[in-house]
C-alpha positions, 0 to 999 in steps of 0.5 A, spaced: 485 489 523 490 490 517 496 486 517 502 488 512 507 483 510 513 483 504 517 488 506 525 488 507 532 490 504 533 490 497 538 492 492 537 498 487 533 496 481 530 490 485 523 488 486 519 487 492 511 485 493 507 487 499 501 484 501 496 487 506 490 482 509 484 485 512 482 480 518 474 481 516 470 481 510 469 488 507 463 490 504 460 496 500 464 501 497 471 502 499 478 504 497 484 500 499 491 504 498 498 504 500 502 510 503 509 511 506 513 515 510 520 516 510 525 518 516 523 526 517 518 526 512 510 526 512 506 520 510 505 520 503 500 517 498 503 511 494 497 508 490 490 506 491 485 501 488 477 502 489 472 497 490 470 499 483 476 497 480 480 504 479 487 505 481 491 511 482 499 512 483 503 518 485 507 520 480 514 518 483 512 511 482 508 511 476 510 505 471 514 502 477 509 500 482 502 496 481 497 496 486 492 490 485 486 487 489 484 480 491 477 481 494 475 474 495 481 474 500 480 481 502 487 483 500 491 488 497 498 488 494 503 492 492 508 490 486 514 494 487 519 494 481 525 498 479 526 500 486 530 506 488 534 508 494 528 514 495 523 508 496 526 507 502 520 508 507 515 504 512 509 502 508 502 502 511 496 499 508 489 503 509 482 502 507 477 507 507 470 504 508 464 509 505 457 508 509 451 511 508 453 517 513 460 516 514 467 514 512 471 510 516 479 509 516 483 503 518 491 503 518 496 497 518 502 497 523 507 498 517 512 494 514 519 497 513 522 497 505 529 499 505 533 500 498 540 500 499 546 497 496 
């Protein structure tokens, strides 16, 4: 189970930090990431961080958002700076765990981020 927190209402140019905690210890190769879905739009990838330390960002958030992990706490964070109204969406945490013969995806319930003056 993944539980997100940290969403809310913020003015343009402001910052928020999202957190996502996994209820169980995560073993093996895995990728933790953040996705978002705005009203009327498809869910899109925002950023990912692998268990090996690699990160990826969507072009729309590069230079503004930072993803990080604390593996000891089974937690992934998304630091969001210089927020824009277009960043308004429900943000979802996901983990993909790679096993020998299959991969498994787990999603959080989502947290609302609203950027508005």
